[in-house]
ZABAVO-676295 format. One record per residue (C-alpha): x, y, z; residue in one letter; residue number from 1. Coordinates in nm, 2 decimals. Layout:
BEGIN
+--------+--------+--------+-------+-------+
|      X |      Y |      Z | pamar | filum |
+--------+--------+--------+-------+-------+
|      X |      Y |      Z |     a |   NUM |
...
+--------+--------+--------+-------+-------+
This chain:
BEGIN
+--------+--------+--------+-------+-------+
|      X |      Y |      Z | pamar | filum |
+--------+--------+--------+-------+-------+
|   0.92 |  -3.74 |  -4.02 |     x |     1 |
|   1.10 |  -3.47 |  -3.80 |     x |     2 |
|   1.46 |  -3.37 |  -3.91 |     x |     3 |
|   1.77 |  -3.35 |  -3.65 |     x |     4 |
|   1.65 |  -2.96 |  -3.58 |     x |     5 |
|   1.33 |  -3.03 |  -3.50 |     x |     6 |
|   1.40 |  -3.28 |  -3.25 |     x |     7 |
|   1.72 |  -3.13 |  -3.08 |     x |     8 |
|   1.66 |  -2.75 |  -3.16 |     x |     9 |
|   1.84 |  -2.66 |  -2.84 |     x |    10 |
|   2.17 |  -2.74 |  -2.99 |     x |    11 |
|   2.12 |  -2.49 |  -3.30 |     x |    12 |
|   2.22 |  -2.14 |  -3.20 |     x |    13 |
|   2.01 |  -1.87 |  -3.38 |     x |    14 |
|   2.12 |  -1.74 |  -3.72 |     x |    15 |
|   2.13 |  -1.37 |  -3.81 |     x |    16 |
|   1.80 |  -1.37 |  -3.89 |     x |    17 |
|   1.69 |  -1.51 |  -3.59 |     x |    18 |
|   1.88 |  -1.30 |  -3.39 |     x |    19 |
|   1.70 |  -1.01 |  -3.57 |     x |    20 |
|   1.35 |  -1.14 |  -3.49 |     x |    21 |
|   1.44 |  -1.17 |  -3.13 |     x |    22 |
|   1.53 |  -0.81 |  -3.10 |     x |    23 |
|   1.27 |  -0.67 |  -3.30 |     x |    24 |
|   0.99 |  -0.90 |  -3.23 |     x |    25 |
|   1.03 |  -1.11 |  -2.90 |     x |    26 |
|   0.93 |  -1.03 |  -2.56 |     x |    27 |
|   1.22 |  -0.88 |  -2.39 |     x |    28 |
|   1.26 |  -0.99 |  -2.02 |     x |    29 |
|   1.48 |  -0.79 |  -1.82 |     x |    30 |
|   1.67 |  -0.94 |  -1.50 |     x |    31 |
|   1.74 |  -0.78 |  -1.19 |     x |    32 |
|   2.10 |  -0.72 |  -1.27 |     x |    33 |
|   2.02 |  -0.50 |  -1.57 |     x |    34 |
|   1.80 |  -0.29 |  -1.38 |     x |    35 |
|   2.05 |  -0.24 |  -1.11 |     x |    36 |
|   2.33 |  -0.15 |  -1.34 |     x |    37 |
|   2.15 |   0.16 |  -1.46 |     x |    38 |
|   2.28 |   0.29 |  -1.13 |     x |    39 |
|   2.63 |   0.22 |  -1.21 |     x |    40 |
|   2.63 |   0.42 |  -1.54 |     x |    41 |
|   2.70 |   0.78 |  -1.59 |     x |    42 |
|   2.37 |   1.01 |  -1.71 |     x |    43 |
|   2.44 |   1.00 |  -2.09 |     x |    44 |
|   2.51 |   0.63 |  -2.08 |     x |    45 |
|   2.20 |   0.58 |  -1.86 |     x |    46 |
|   2.01 |   0.79 |  -2.11 |     x |    47 |
|   2.12 |   0.59 |  -2.39 |     x |    48 |
|   2.00 |   0.25 |  -2.23 |     x |    49 |
|   1.66 |   0.38 |  -2.13 |     x |    50 |
|   1.62 |   0.52 |  -2.51 |     x |    51 |
|   1.66 |   0.16 |  -2.61 |     x |    52 |
|   1.40 |   0.04 |  -2.35 |     x |    53 |
|   1.17 |   0.32 |  -2.46 |     x |    54 |
|   1.18 |   0.18 |  -2.82 |     x |    55 |
|   1.05 |  -0.18 |  -2.71 |     x |    56 |
|   0.86 |  -0.05 |  -2.42 |     x |    57 |
|   0.55 |  -0.25 |  -2.53 |     x |    58 |
|   0.75 |  -0.58 |  -2.56 |     x |    59 |
|   0.92 |  -0.54 |  -2.19 |     x |    60 |
|   0.84 |  -0.79 |  -1.91 |     x |    61 |
|   1.00 |  -0.88 |  -1.58 |     x |    62 |
|   0.95 |  -1.16 |  -1.34 |     x |    63 |
|   0.81 |  -1.08 |  -1.00 |     x |    64 |
|   1.15 |  -1.21 |  -0.85 |     x |    65 |
|   1.34 |  -1.00 |  -1.07 |     x |    66 |
|   1.14 |  -0.71 |  -0.95 |     x |    67 |
|   1.18 |  -0.82 |  -0.59 |     x |    68 |
|   1.57 |  -0.86 |  -0.61 |     x |    69 |
|   1.59 |  -0.50 |  -0.79 |     x |    70 |
|   1.37 |  -0.34 |  -0.51 |     x |    71 |
|   1.58 |  -0.53 |  -0.22 |     x |    72 |
|   1.93 |  -0.45 |  -0.37 |     x |    73 |
|   1.85 |  -0.11 |  -0.51 |     x |    74 |
|   1.95 |   0.10 |  -0.20 |     x |    75 |
|   2.27 |  -0.10 |  -0.13 |     x |    76 |
|   2.37 |  -0.06 |  -0.50 |     x |    77 |
|   2.29 |   0.32 |  -0.48 |     x |    78 |
|   2.53 |   0.34 |  -0.17 |     x |    79 |
|   2.80 |   0.14 |  -0.30 |     x |    80 |
|   2.81 |   0.37 |  -0.62 |     x |    81 |
|   2.79 |   0.69 |  -0.42 |     x |    82 |
|   3.08 |   0.57 |  -0.20 |     x |    83 |
|   3.28 |   0.49 |  -0.53 |     x |    84 |
|   3.25 |   0.85 |  -0.62 |     x |    85 |
|   3.30 |   0.99 |  -0.26 |     x |    86 |
|   3.62 |   0.79 |  -0.28 |     x |    87 |
|   3.75 |   1.00 |  -0.55 |     x |    88 |
|   3.79 |   1.29 |  -0.30 |     x |    89 |
|   4.06 |   1.14 |  -0.13 |     x |    90 |
|   4.23 |   1.03 |  -0.46 |     x |    91 |
|   4.48 |   1.30 |  -0.45 |     x |    92 |
|   4.66 |   1.16 |  -0.13 |     x |    93 |
|   4.77 |   1.52 |  -0.06 |     x |    94 |
|   4.94 |   1.61 |   0.27 |     x |    95 |
|   4.96 |   1.92 |   0.48 |     x |    96 |
|   5.30 |   2.07 |   0.55 |     x |    97 |
|   5.34 |   1.89 |   0.89 |     x |    98 |
|   5.26 |   1.54 |   0.73 |     x |    99 |
|   5.53 |   1.64 |   0.47 |     x |   100 |
|   5.79 |   1.71 |   0.73 |     x |   101 |
|   5.74 |   1.41 |   0.91 |     x |   102 |
|   5.79 |   1.21 |   0.60 |     x |   103 |
|   6.10 |   1.42 |   0.50 |     x |   104 |
|   6.24 |   1.34 |   0.84 |     x |   105 |
|   6.22 |   0.97 |   0.77 |     x |   106 |
|   6.42 |   1.00 |   0.48 |     x |   107 |
|   6.81 |   0.89 |   0.46 |     x |   108 |
|   6.94 |   1.25 |   0.35 |     x |   109 |
|   7.21 |   1.48 |   0.42 |     x |   110 |
|   7.09 |   1.77 |   0.68 |     x |   111 |
|   7.17 |   2.03 |   0.41 |     x |   112 |
|   6.95 |   1.85 |   0.17 |     x |   113 |
|   6.69 |   1.83 |   0.41 |     x |   114 |
|   6.71 |   2.17 |   0.53 |     x |   115 |
|   6.66 |   2.30 |   0.15 |     x |   116 |
|   6.36 |   2.05 |   0.10 |     x |   117 |
|   6.21 |   2.18 |   0.45 |     x |   118 |
|   6.22 |   2.54 |   0.31 |     x |   119 |
|   6.00 |   2.44 |   0.01 |     x |   120 |
|   5.74 |   2.27 |   0.20 |     x |   121 |
|   5.51 |   2.55 |   0.31 |     x |   122 |
|   5.46 |   2.69 |  -0.03 |     x |   123 |
|   5.42 |   2.36 |  -0.16 |     x |   124 |
|   5.17 |   2.29 |   0.08 |     x |   125 |
|   4.96 |   2.61 |   0.02 |     x |   126 |
|   4.96 |   2.50 |  -0.37 |     x |   127 |
|   4.87 |   2.16 |  -0.29 |     x |   128 |
|   4.57 |   2.31 |  -0.09 |     x |   129 |
|   4.46 |   2.52 |  -0.38 |     x |   130 |
|   4.48 |   2.25 |  -0.61 |     x |   131 |
|   4.28 |   2.02 |  -0.39 |     x |   132 |
|   4.04 |   2.25 |  -0.35 |     x |   133 |
|   3.99 |   2.30 |  -0.74 |     x |   134 |
|   3.99 |   1.90 |  -0.76 |     x |   135 |
|   3.73 |   1.85 |  -0.47 |     x |   136 |
|   3.50 |   2.11 |  -0.66 |     x |   137 |
|   3.53 |   1.93 |  -0.98 |     x |   138 |
|   3.45 |   1.58 |  -0.81 |     x |   139 |
|   3.14 |   1.74 |  -0.66 |     x |   140 |
|   3.01 |   1.85 |  -0.98 |     x |   141 |
|   3.06 |   1.50 |  -1.11 |     x |   142 |
|   2.89 |   1.35 |  -0.83 |     x |   143 |
|   2.60 |   1.62 |  -0.88 |     x |   144 |
|   2.58 |   1.53 |  -1.25 |     x |   145 |
|   2.61 |   1.13 |  -1.26 |     x |   146 |
|   2.51 |   0.99 |  -0.92 |     x |   147 |
|   2.18 |   0.89 |  -0.78 |     x |   148 |
|   2.23 |   0.97 |  -0.39 |     x |   149 |
|   2.10 |   0.77 |  -0.11 |     x |   150 |
|   1.88 |   1.05 |  -0.03 |     x |   151 |
|   1.75 |   1.06 |  -0.37 |     x |   152 |
|   1.66 |   0.70 |  -0.39 |     x |   153 |
|   1.47 |   0.69 |  -0.06 |     x |   154 |
|   1.25 |   0.99 |  -0.17 |     x |   155 |
|   1.24 |   1.05 |  -0.54 |     x |   156 |
|   1.47 |   0.80 |  -0.71 |     x |   157 |
|   1.49 |   0.90 |  -1.09 |     x |   158 |
|   1.59 |   0.56 |  -1.21 |     x |   159 |
|   1.30 |   0.40 |  -1.05 |     x |   160 |
|   1.07 |   0.64 |  -1.16 |     x |   161 |
|   1.17 |   0.56 |  -1.52 |     x |   162 |
|   1.15 |   0.19 |  -1.46 |     x |   163 |
|   0.79 |   0.23 |  -1.30 |     x |   164 |
|   0.65 |   0.40 |  -1.60 |     x |   165 |
|   0.81 |   0.15 |  -1.85 |     x |   166 |
|   0.68 |  -0.14 |  -1.67 |     x |   167 |
|   0.33 |  -0.06 |  -1.59 |     x |   168 |
|   0.16 |  -0.41 |  -1.67 |     x |   169 |
|   0.47 |  -0.59 |  -1.73 |     x |   170 |
|   0.56 |  -0.74 |  -1.42 |     x |   171 |
|   0.48 |  -1.10 |  -1.33 |     x |   172 |
|   0.23 |  -1.16 |  -1.06 |     x |   173 |
|   0.35 |  -1.25 |  -0.69 |     x |   174 |
|   0.32 |  -1.61 |  -0.63 |     x |   175 |
|   0.11 |  -1.71 |  -0.34 |     x |   176 |
|   0.32 |  -1.85 |  -0.02 |     x |   177 |
|   0.25 |  -2.20 |  -0.14 |     x |   178 |
|   0.38 |  -2.16 |  -0.46 |     x |   179 |
|   0.68 |  -1.98 |  -0.36 |     x |   180 |
|   0.77 |  -2.23 |  -0.08 |     x |   181 |
|   0.73 |  -2.50 |  -0.32 |     x |   182 |
|   0.98 |  -2.32 |  -0.60 |     x |   183 |
|   1.21 |  -2.24 |  -0.33 |     x |   184 |
|   1.24 |  -2.61 |  -0.25 |     x |   185 |
|   1.27 |  -2.73 |  -0.61 |     x |   186 |
|   1.53 |  -2.43 |  -0.67 |     x |   187 |
|   1.74 |  -2.60 |  -0.38 |     x |   188 |
|   1.69 |  -2.94 |  -0.52 |     x |   189 |
|   1.80 |  -2.84 |  -0.88 |     x |   190 |
|   2.10 |  -2.63 |  -0.74 |     x |   191 |
|   2.22 |  -2.93 |  -0.53 |     x |   192 |
|   2.18 |  -3.18 |  -0.87 |     x |   193 |
|   2.36 |  -2.94 |  -1.08 |     x |   194 |
|   2.06 |  -2.84 |  -1.29 |     x |   195 |
|   2.07 |  -2.50 |  -1.45 |     x |   196 |
|   1.98 |  -2.22 |  -1.37 |     x |   197 |
|   2.14 |  -2.16 |  -1.03 |     x |   198 |
|   2.36 |  -2.42 |  -0.93 |     x |   199 |
|   2.64 |  -2.18 |  -0.89 |     x |   200 |
|   2.48 |  -2.02 |  -0.62 |     x |   201 |
|   2.46 |  -2.36 |  -0.40 |     x |   202 |
|   2.70 |  -2.20 |  -0.14 |     x |   203 |
|   2.46 |  -1.89 |  -0.08 |     x |   204 |
|   2.33 |  -1.83 |   0.26 |     x |   205 |
|   1.97 |  -1.94 |   0.30 |     x |   206 |
|   1.75 |  -2.14 |   0.06 |     x |   207 |
|   1.58 |  -1.85 |  -0.12 |     x |   208 |
|   1.91 |  -1.68 |  -0.21 |     x |   209 |
|   2.01 |  -2.05 |  -0.36 |     x |   210 |
|   1.70 |  -2.06 |  -0.52 |     x |   211 |
|   1.69 |  -1.70 |  -0.66 |     x |   212 |
|   1.81 |  -1.77 |  -1.03 |     x |   213 |
|   1.53 |  -2.06 |  -1.03 |     x |   214 |
|   1.25 |  -1.84 |  -0.89 |     x |   215 |
|   1.33 |  -1.60 |  -1.19 |     x |   216 |
|   1.34 |  -1.88 |  -1.44 |     x |   217 |
|   1.03 |  -2.05 |  -1.29 |     x |   218 |
|   0.87 |  -1.70 |  -1.36 |     x |   219 |
|   0.97 |  -1.69 |  -1.72 |     x |   220 |
|   0.83 |  -2.06 |  -1.77 |     x |   221 |
|   0.50 |  -1.93 |  -1.62 |     x |   222 |
|   0.47 |  -1.64 |  -1.82 |     x |   223 |
|   0.58 |  -1.87 |  -2.16 |     x |   224 |
|   0.29 |  -2.10 |  -2.10 |     x |   225 |
|   0.04 |  -1.81 |  -2.20 |     x |   226 |
|   0.27 |  -1.64 |  -2.44 |     x |   227 |
|   0.23 |  -1.65 |  -2.82 |     x |   228 |
|   0.58 |  -1.49 |  -2.88 |     x |   229 |
|   0.92 |  -1.58 |  -2.86 |     x |   230 |
|   1.12 |  -1.45 |  -2.56 |     x |   231 |
|   1.45 |  -1.29 |  -2.52 |     x |   232 |
|   1.59 |  -1.29 |  -2.17 |     x |   233 |
|   1.88 |  -1.00 |  -2.11 |     x |   234 |
|   2.12 |  -1.03 |  -1.79 |     x |   235 |
|   2.44 |  -0.93 |  -1.67 |     x |   236 |
|   2.46 |  -1.30 |  -1.49 |     x |   237 |
|   2.70 |  -1.50 |  -1.70 |     x |   238 |
|   2.78 |  -1.79 |  -1.49 |     x |   239 |
|   2.80 |  -2.11 |  -1.64 |     x |   240 |
|   2.45 |  -2.22 |  -1.51 |     x |   241 |
|   2.30 |  -1.99 |  -1.74 |     x |   242 |
|   2.54 |  -1.98 |  -2.04 |     x |   243 |
|   2.73 |  -2.23 |  -2.26 |     x |   244 |
|   3.10 |  -2.17 |  -2.33 |     x |   245 |
|   3.33 |  -2.30 |  -2.59 |     x |   246 |
|   3.70 |  -2.22 |  -2.57 |     x |   247 |
|   3.62 |  -1.96 |  -2.28 |     x |   248 |
|   3.37 |  -1.79 |  -2.51 |     x |   249 |
|   3.01 |  -1.77 |  -2.45 |     x |   250 |
|   2.81 |  -1.92 |  -2.72 |     x |   251 |
|   2.48 |  -1.90 |  -2.59 |     x |   252 |
|   2.21 |  -2.01 |  -2.34 |     x |   253 |
|   2.25 |  -2.37 |  -2.18 |     x |   254 |
|   2.07 |  -2.60 |  -2.38 |     x |   255 |
|   1.89 |  -2.74 |  -2.10 |     x |   256 |
|   1.71 |  -2.41 |  -2.05 |     x |   257 |
|   1.60 |  -2.39 |  -2.42 |     x |   258 |
|   1.47 |  -2.73 |  -2.41 |     x |   259 |
|   1.28 |  -2.69 |  -2.10 |     x |   260 |
|   1.15 |  -2.34 |  -2.25 |     x |   261 |
|   1.05 |  -2.52 |  -2.56 |     x |   262 |
|   0.81 |  -2.76 |  -2.32 |     x |   263 |
|   0.63 |  -2.45 |  -2.25 |     x |   264 |
|   0.63 |  -2.24 |  -2.58 |     x |   265 |
|   0.72 |  -2.35 |  -2.91 |     x |   266 |
|   0.81 |  -1.99 |  -3.04 |     x |   267 |
|   1.16 |  -1.99 |  -2.92 |     x |   268 |
|   1.39 |  -1.88 |  -2.65 |     x |   269 |
|   1.73 |  -1.70 |  -2.64 |     x |   270 |
|   1.94 |  -1.49 |  -2.39 |     x |   271 |
|   2.18 |  -1.22 |  -2.43 |     x |   272 |
|   2.42 |  -1.01 |  -2.21 |     x |   273 |
|   2.32 |  -0.62 |  -2.17 |     x |   274 |
|   2.61 |  -0.54 |  -2.40 |     x |   275 |
|   2.54 |  -0.77 |  -2.67 |     x |   276 |
|   2.18 |  -0.66 |  -2.67 |     x |   277 |
|   2.27 |  -0.31 |  -2.72 |     x |   278 |
|   2.50 |  -0.38 |  -3.00 |     x |   279 |
|   2.22 |  -0.57 |  -3.17 |     x |   280 |
|   1.98 |  -0.29 |  -3.10 |     x |   281 |
|   2.22 |  -0.04 |  -3.28 |     x |   282 |
|   2.21 |  -0.29 |  -3.56 |     x |   283 |
|   1.85 |  -0.40 |  -3.60 |     x |   284 |
|   1.65 |  -0.12 |  -3.43 |     x |   285 |
|   1.87 |   0.19 |  -3.53 |     x |   286 |
|   1.93 |   0.26 |  -3.18 |     x |   287 |
|   2.23 |   0.51 |  -3.09 |     x |   288 |
|   2.43 |   0.36 |  -2.82 |     x |   289 |
|   2.79 |   0.47 |  -2.80 |     x |   290 |
|   3.06 |   0.19 |  -2.81 |     x |   291 |
|   3.20 |   0.33 |  -2.47 |     x |   292 |
|   2.85 |   0.26 |  -2.32 |     x |   293 |
|   2.86 |  -0.07 |  -2.47 |     x |   294 |
|   3.18 |  -0.15 |  -2.32 |     x |   295 |
|   3.08 |  -0.01 |  -1.97 |     x |   296 |
|   2.79 |  -0.22 |  -1.93 |     x |   297 |
|   2.98 |  -0.52 |  -2.07 |     x |   298 |
|   3.21 |  -0.49 |  -1.76 |     x |   299 |
|   3.15 |  -0.70 |  -1.49 |     x |   300 |
|   2.95 |  -0.55 |  -1.20 |     x |   301 |
|   3.16 |  -0.46 |  -0.89 |     x |   302 |
|   3.19 |  -0.77 |  -0.66 |     x |   303 |
|   2.93 |  -0.76 |  -0.36 |     x |   304 |
|   2.86 |  -0.92 |  -0.04 |     x |   305 |
|   2.95 |  -1.28 |  -0.09 |     x |   306 |
|   3.25 |  -1.25 |  -0.31 |     x |   307 |
|   3.38 |  -1.00 |  -0.03 |     x |   308 |
|   3.30 |  -1.26 |   0.23 |     x |   309 |
|   3.49 |  -1.52 |   0.03 |     x |   310 |
|   3.79 |  -1.29 |   0.01 |     x |   311 |
|   3.80 |  -1.23 |   0.38 |     x |   312 |
|   3.82 |  -1.60 |   0.41 |     x |   313 |
|   4.11 |  -1.65 |   0.18 |     x |   314 |
|   4.30 |  -1.36 |   0.34 |     x |   315 |
|   4.45 |  -1.58 |   0.64 |     x |   316 |
|   4.59 |  -1.84 |   0.42 |     x |   317 |
|   4.78 |  -1.64 |   0.16 |     x |   318 |
|   5.15 |  -1.58 |   0.17 |     x |   319 |
|   5.30 |  -1.26 |   0.31 |     x |   320 |
|   5.26 |  -0.95 |   0.11 |     x |   321 |
|   5.30 |  -0.57 |   0.15 |     x |   322 |
|   4.97 |  -0.39 |   0.25 |     x |   323 |
|   5.16 |  -0.04 |   0.21 |     x |   324 |
|   5.27 |  -0.14 |  -0.14 |     x |   325 |
|   4.87 |  -0.19 |  -0.22 |     x |   326 |
|   4.79 |   0.12 |  -0.03 |     x |   327 |
|   5.05 |   0.33 |  -0.23 |     x |   328 |
|   4.92 |   0.16 |  -0.58 |     x |   329 |
|   4.56 |   0.28 |  -0.46 |     x |   330 |
|   4.67 |   0.63 |  -0.34 |     x |   331 |
|   4.49 |   0.60 |  -0.01 |     x |   332 |
|   4.59 |   0.83 |   0.27 |     x |   333 |
|   4.79 |   0.63 |   0.55 |     x |   334 |
|   4.53 |   0.67 |   0.81 |     x |   335 |
|   4.24 |   0.52 |   0.61 |     x |   336 |
|   4.29 |   0.17 |   0.68 |     x |   337 |
|   4.33 |   0.17 |   1.05 |     x |   338 |
|   4.02 |   0.41 |   1.06 |     x |   339 |
|   3.82 |   0.18 |   0.86 |     x |   340 |
|   3.92 |  -0.11 |   1.08 |     x |   341 |
|   3.83 |   0.10 |   1.39 |     x |   342 |
|   3.49 |   0.19 |   1.22 |     x |   343 |
|   3.39 |  -0.18 |   1.11 |     x |   344 |
|   3.49 |  -0.31 |   1.49 |     x |   345 |
|   3.73 |  -0.54 |   1.35 |     x |   346 |
|   3.99 |  -0.70 |   1.57 |     x |   347 |
|   4.34 |  -0.55 |   1.49 |     x |   348 |
|   4.46 |  -0.88 |   1.38 |     x |   349 |
|   4.27 |  -0.84 |   1.05 |     x |   350 |
|   4.51 |  -0.57 |   0.94 |     x |   351 |
|   4.80 |  -0.83 |   0.93 |     x |   352 |
|   4.57 |  -1.06 |   0.73 |     x |   353 |
|   4.56 |  -0.77 |   0.48 |     x |   354 |
|   4.95 |  -0.76 |   0.50 |     x |   355 |
|   4.97 |  -1.12 |   0.41 |     x |   356 |
|   4.72 |  -1.13 |   0.12 |     x |   357 |
|   4.65 |  -0.82 |  -0.08 |     x |   358 |
|   4.90 |  -0.87 |  -0.39 |     x |   359 |
|   4.73 |  -1.23 |  -0.43 |     x |   360 |
|   4.35 |  -1.11 |  -0.47 |     x |   361 |
|   4.21 |  -1.09 |  -0.83 |     x |   362 |
|   4.16 |  -0.72 |  -0.97 |     x |   363 |
|   3.80 |  -0.74 |  -0.93 |     x |   364 |
|   3.85 |  -0.82 |  -0.52 |     x |   365 |
|   4.09 |  -0.54 |  -0.51 |     x |   366 |
|   3.85 |  -0.30 |  -0.65 |     x |   367 |
|   3.59 |  -0.43 |  -0.38 |     x |   368 |
|   3.86 |  -0.37 |  -0.12 |     x |   369 |
|   3.93 |  -0.03 |  -0.21 |     x |   370 |
|   3.55 |   0.05 |  -0.17 |     x |   371 |
|   3.58 |  -0.12 |   0.19 |     x |   372 |
|   3.89 |   0.08 |   0.27 |     x |   373 |
|   3.70 |   0.39 |   0.28 |     x |   374 |
|   3.64 |   0.46 |   0.63 |     x |   375 |
|   3.26 |   0.53 |   0.60 |     x |   376 |
|   3.20 |   0.25 |   0.35 |     x |   377 |
|   3.04 |   0.00 |   0.59 |     x |   378 |
|   2.82 |   0.24 |   0.80 |     x |   379 |
|   2.69 |   0.35 |   0.46 |     x |   380 |
|   2.61 |   0.00 |   0.36 |     x |   381 |
|   2.45 |  -0.06 |   0.69 |     x |   382 |
|   2.22 |   0.22 |   0.66 |     x |   383 |
|   2.13 |   0.13 |   0.32 |     x |   384 |
|   2.05 |  -0.25 |   0.43 |     x |   385 |
|   1.82 |  -0.10 |   0.70 |     x |   386 |
|   1.64 |   0.11 |   0.46 |     x |   387 |
|   1.60 |  -0.17 |   0.21 |     x |   388 |
|   1.49 |  -0.41 |   0.48 |     x |   389 |
|   1.23 |  -0.15 |   0.57 |     x |   390 |
|   1.08 |  -0.16 |   0.21 |     x |   391 |
|   1.11 |  -0.55 |   0.17 |     x |   392 |
|   0.83 |  -0.79 |   0.17 |     x |   393 |
|   0.82 |  -0.92 |   0.53 |     x |   394 |
|   0.80 |  -1.28 |   0.39 |     x |   395 |
|   1.13 |  -1.25 |   0.20 |     x |   396 |
|   1.48 |  -1.22 |   0.32 |     x |   397 |
|   1.60 |  -0.84 |   0.32 |     x |   398 |
|   1.91 |  -0.68 |   0.18 |     x |   399 |
|   2.21 |  -0.87 |   0.02 |     x |   400 |
|   2.43 |  -0.58 |   0.13 |     x |   401 |
|   2.57 |  -0.68 |   0.45 |     x |   402 |
|   2.89 |  -0.68 |   0.66 |     x |   403 |
|   3.13 |  -0.95 |   0.54 |     x |   404 |
|   3.04 |  -1.24 |   0.79 |     x |   405 |
|   2.67 |  -1.27 |   0.68 |     x |   406 |
|   2.60 |  -1.14 |   0.31 |     x |   407 |
|   2.50 |  -1.29 |  -0.01 |     x |   408 |
|   2.51 |  -1.18 |  -0.35 |     x |   409 |
|   2.54 |  -1.28 |  -0.74 |     x |   410 |
|   2.84 |  -1.37 |  -0.91 |     x |   411 |
|   2.88 |  -1.21 |  -1.26 |     x |   412 |
|   3.14 |  -1.24 |  -1.56 |     x |   413 |
|   3.20 |  -1.01 |  -1.82 |     x |   414 |
|   3.20 |  -1.21 |  -2.15 |     x |   415 |
|   2.91 |  -1.12 |  -2.42 |     x |   416 |
|   2.72 |  -1.42 |  -2.60 |     x |   417 |
|   2.74 |  -1.44 |  -2.96 |     x |   418 |
+--------+--------+--------+-------+-------+
């Protein structure tokens, strides 16, 4: 007679020995979120992750949908990351002599004091110009050392080249149109019924986006039917439709997923975040990934299209707050917000919505808006979107990176499963 664990194994979490077996023996399936995160890492951090992937090259595999989402979003992530580094150029917030004189004039000071301070400004401006030049040169070196530029990504993307070499013969086949349509329909049905994975994406625009997580899962299940090994799924998507939580902490994959996998494959299924996987790779594969790198990949990825749109929808309903205080806290130059507004063709009233809402937004959303405040950000996003659309499968939807009123994306948390 079977025991309780035999009948309801999905409710039992892997032991230390099981975890070792998954890390050292299982087929390791990478999600698109893991592949895209490589662009957000510094050069040494990225090299450490690739070192681990090299160790398990013969056991790597990705579903077709994960590969498609990587290719579709790649240029958008590259542009966003390059923009984040470019924003460093204005982080100093330095002003020239005329700007400082204007600011001085607006202060309530005795004329005697104002005159003495005014006499200091030319020398101060010269010193600032010199210091800013040194700062800009240092930032340029950082960009050259760590950033995959949009130009590189369009011609000779070094990250994609590494992934291409690692994943030869290790990508799921593309479903035919009938199969794809059936899977999208099933993904939408499951999402509406609250069946994992993917129901947290029910408010995305377009059925293929709503069904995106299920399309990845369907590819995994198809692979599992023919596989003779256990499977370890590594992802940065940590929403509740993928992971169980207890007391706010991730404890492992949803039991429904483990049970559904077991119907196709008796060898076992588990899933980990990238940070947790790298930690276990250090322990069981003798990898040498720095703790700082693990902390970096364990952070939530920057908010993308859908979260930004939601933030815009929130702004008009939030209580009055000070945009100027937010601007000062992020060290943005005074003219940047208006220049940004003009570059995105938004109505003037939008800035008033910002004034009412900024302090009430979450830290992640504030980071997204700090990127948005760069006056060239959306033009870069549009360029990246057009380039990505040129490379996309004509039968699929194009880039997730669009302006706030019609974009879609994935949500991510930042906790590691145990």
